[in-house]
LOKELO-467381 format. One record per residue (C-alpha): x, y, z. Coordinates in steps of 0.1 Angstrom, whole numbers, plus 2048, in hexadecimal, padded with zeros to 3 digits. Layout:
N
XYZ;...
This chain:
394
203ADF757;1EEAEA777;1FCB07791;1EFB067B4;1FFB207D1;1F4B187F2;1FAB3580C;1F4B2F833;1F5B5083E;209B5585D;214B3185E;23AB34867;240B3F88A;261B3C8A4;26AB248BF;250B258DA;25EB158FB;237B07905;23FAF28EA;265AE78EF;270B058DE;261AFA8BE;24CB0C8A5;227B0389F;22DAFB878;24BAE088C;234ACE8A2;212ACD88B;20FAAC87C;20FAB4856;21AA98843;211AA6821;226AC4824;241AAF82E;23CA94810;239AB07F9;25DAC280A;26BA9C805;265A997E1;26AAC17D9;278AE27DF;27DAEF800;289B12804;287B34818;275B55808;272B7B813;253B8680C;253BAC81E;26DBC180E;282BD8823;274BF2831;251BEB829;239BDA843;234BB984B;211BB5842;1FCB9E82F;1F4BB5818;217BB880F;224B95811;206B877FC;20EBA37DE;231B947DE;223B6D7DE;20FB797BD;22EB867AF;227BAD7B6;245BC17C1;234BD37DF;24CBF07E0;241BFD7BC;220BF97C2;211BF67E3;1F9C117EA;1E4C0280A;1D7BE7818;1B2BF681A;1AFBFC7F3;1B9BD87EC;19DBCB802;183BE27EE;18BBD77CF;17BBB67E0;15DBC17E7;152BD87CC;15DBF47D6;165C0E7B9;180C2B7CD;184C4E7BB;1A3C627B8;19EC6F7D9;18DC517ED;1A3C42807;19CC2080D;19BC15837;1A2BED843;185BF785E;187BE087B;169BD7891;181BD58B5;17BBD28DC;18ABED8F1;18EBE9913;19DC0492F;1B0C16911;1BDBEF905;1BBBDE8E5;1A7BC08F4;19EBB08D2;1A3BBB8B1;185BA78A2;16BBB18BB;168B868C4;16DB7D8A0;146B9189B;136B82879;130B9085F;10CB90865;10DBA1882;124BB987E;112BC2859;0FABD0877;112BE4881;122BF2861;0FEBFA85C;0F9C1187A;11AC24870;10FC2B84F;0EFC3B85E;101C4F87B;120C58873;126C54846;124C76833;128C7F80D;14EC7B816;14CC5D82C;13EC39826;141C19839;142BF8826;137BD3834;153BB882E;15CB99842;159B91862;16DBAD875;17ABBB857;16ABD5845;174BF482D;16FC1A832;174C32816;17BC57820;17EC74806;1A1C8780B;1C6C8780F;1D5C70825;1F5C65818;20AC6B838;1F3C5C852;202C45866;1E9C28873;1F1C05886;1E0BE587E;1CEBDD89F;1DBBBC8A2;1FDBC28A5;1F3BD68C8;1D9BBA8DA;1DCBC58FA;1F0BE18F7;1DEC07904;1D5C158DD;1DEC3D8E7;1FEC3B8D6;1F3C258BD;1D7C3E8AD;1DCC4D88E;1F3C6788C;1FEC82872;1EEC8E853;1C8C8A85C;1CAC8087C;1ACC9188D;196C81874;19EC62872;1A1C6289A;178C7689B;16DC5A887;17CC3D8A1;16CC518BD;150C568AE;143C368A3;14AC268CA;12DC3B8D7;117C2A8B2;126C088B6;11EC058DB;0F8C0C8DC;0F2BF58BE;0D9BD88C7;0F3BBC8BA;10DBC68D6;0F2BC58EC;0EAB9E8DC;10DB9A8DE;112B9F903;0F5B8B90E;103B6B8FA;126B6D90B;132B7C8EF;14FB9B8ED;13ABBF8E0;14ABD38C3;154BF18D6;161C068B7;16EC07894;195C0788C;1A2C1586D;1C3C0E85D;1D4C02842;1C5C2082B;1CEC2680A;1C7C2F7E2;1BCC187C3;1DFC057B9;1E4BFD798;1EFBD5796;1FFBC3776;1E8BA576A;1F1B86776;1E7B7774E;1FDB9273E;21EB83757;21BB5F758;205B5373C;1EDB4074E;1C3B4A75A;1BFB4377F;1ACB4679F;1AAB557C6;19CB3C7E1;19DB55803;183B5E81F;199B8181C;18DB9E80F;1B4BA980E;1BEB887FA;1A2B8A7E3;1A3BAD7DD;1C9BA87CE;1BFB8B7BB;1A3B9D7AC;1B8BB97A4;1CEBA6793;1BBB9677F;1B0B75793;18DB66791;17FB637BB;174B437C2;15CB457E0;156B287F5;138B22810;149B24831;16AB31829;16BB4A848;18CB5184C;195B41872;19BB1D87D;179B16874;17BB1D851;171B03838;192AF382B;182ADA817;16BAF0805;18CB067FC;19CAE77EF;17EAD97DE;17DAFF7CC;19BB027C4;19FADF7B0;17FAE879C;18CB0A794;1A6AF9782;195AE476E;191B05759;1B2B17766;1D2B1076E;1D9B2378B;1CCB287AF;1D5B3E7CB;1C8B2C7EA;1CBB3D80D;1C4B3482E;1C2B4C848;1BDB39866;1E4B3486C;1E4B57874;1C4B5F885;1D5B448A2;1F8B568A2;1E2B798AA;1D3B668C4;1F6B598D1;1E6B338D4;1FAB1B8C9;1EBAFE8CD;1CEB128B4;1E5B1789B;1F8AF589E;1D3AE9893;1CBB01876;1ECAF5865;1E6AD686A;1BDADC85F;1D1AEB840;1E6ACF839;1CEAB5845;1ACAC0834;1BCAD881A;1DAACC809;1D2AA680C;1B2AAB7FB;1C0AC17DD;1E0AAD7DB;1C8A897D7;1B7A9E7B7;1D8AA47A3;1E6A92786;20AA94784;209AB476E;20AACD788;21DAE179D;216AEE7C0;22AB0B7D6;220B087FE;22AB23813;222B40830;21AB64821;230B77844;235B63864;220B6C880;231B6189F;21BB568BE;22EB668D5;22AB8C8CB;20AB858BA;20CB9989A;223B96879;248B95878;262B9D857;26EB7A861;275B6583B;25BB43838;262B2282D;255B1580A;24DAF37F7;24EAF17D3;243ACE7C7;238AC27A5;240ABD781;262AC777A;26BAD17A0;28FABA7A7;290AB37D2;2AAACC7E3;2C2ABC802;2A4AC7818;287AB281D;277ABB840;25FADC839;262AF3857;273B13861;296B0686A;29AAEC852;291B00835;2ABB20846;2C4B0383A;2BAB01814;2CFB147FD;2B1B237EC;2A8B437F5;291B5E7E1;29FB7C7F3;285B8F7DA;25CB827E6;250B887C6;268B777B2;258B577C5;23BB4F7AB;255B4B790;25DB2D7A0;23EB1F79B;23CB2377A;260B2476F;274B0C78C;29BB0C792;2AFAF577F;
């Protein structure tokens, strides 16, 4: 038996006036998902435990069967694991965005979706100018990087930059324990970054420059349970996002690199499908994560989100299904909603489809937030959703 878990990050949404009070998922042409819905189970799942933030870190821990309330220590250390950073006991890993701030406002949380190559130049300069025996910067992917600071920051409060697009940053700067140290580093980065040659080039090319770093998602090294020990199968993780790769690696899943996987709408959907099929020839489980719908949601762009969902369905899901025999199961769902109207994540439960060997269809045969909400199947604890993949409801 082969098992596929396909995640469209942030794919769920709320009805939007500009598309006749429907959601992007309802508007998108997703023939392959709808075929699975007709032949499988459609239900709802709460991926964010009560009292926890609706981040992709919390949600994807849930999807991989890990209770975030028990194991979550922060986003930073999960991403750090993905790029091979060995954290010591007192090493606090922060997610380090390159951002564009204009007139005190968060103009763009991704510095115009700066490329990894361009960002690496900036990270190199930051290490030269700001790093010391207690601070170091590490290059990640695109605008997403890591800063490790030695010290204790257990009560520090930080805000994800994608939560405050178009807002004045003053009230969202790091607060409480360790705030002066972290704020100072962020402020000092402004002078260093604005003087880099890469920013000069980007401005000449009509692109947004990076103006400073934004630190958030801090935490210490977690100890996550092993995937094979829990479910008896070996598996792989396919993603363009360090966070998801890190979670997978810390649970024992093998990371699979895909050339051209960007974490945006221009990602290599076909490559992810092909590598997913290839990995299933050696292993029994693959977790395939697609970031594009989430990025479109953060941009507040409904049309872009519809396109991302359609590409996931037509270019990735269809390609996988065409290569599978009858001895498999597939679970398709978002990790959380990223509503276009608010440009950030929400805690609302999300719809899922479960299809494959041994799965008997329920009475809901359309995949959307509204129709899935009519299902009698509701998974209250998100970390239990993966159990359905290995042990379907009877």
